[in-house]
N, C-alpha and C positions, 0 to 999 in steps of 0.2 A: 504494500500500499504505499503509495507516495504522501508524503507529508508536505504541506506548504509551511512557509517559515511561522505563520502564526500558531500553527498547530502545536508546534515545538514549546510555546509558552506555557508556563503553569499558569499563569493569570488566565488564559483562555481555557484551559482544562478545567480550572476551578470553576469558571463561568457555566460550562456546559454541564459540570455537577450540579451548580446552584439550579440550573434550567429545569433538571430532571427532579431534583427535590420538590420545587414549585410547582411542577404538573403532578407530582404524586400527593402533595400536600393539599392542592387544590381540588382532587377528586372528591375530597370529602366535603367540600362546599355545599350548601344547599342549591337546588336547581335554579332557584329565582337569581343566584348570583351568578349563573352560567355566562351571561353576557354582560355583566357588570365587572364586579371586582376580579373575578377569577380570569376573565379574558385580559382584564387590565395587567394582572400580574404576571401572567404568561406570556404576554407580548412584550412586556418590559425585561422579563428575564431573558428572552430570547434576543432580545436587543442588545444586551451586554455582549454577548459572544460575536454577535454580527459586526459590532465596532471595532473589533479585533481583526477581521479578515478583510 
């Protein structure tokens, strides 16, 4: 597997792990939060790792 330079960064790896944690954590949120807080938290966690690439 080819690694891009940002994939070698520990901070990028940590941000991917954070995203996985956020997705798992927000699974337990109520359905009425699906398009509110859940969506916002998930998008913001993905944004962190995206800004390194």
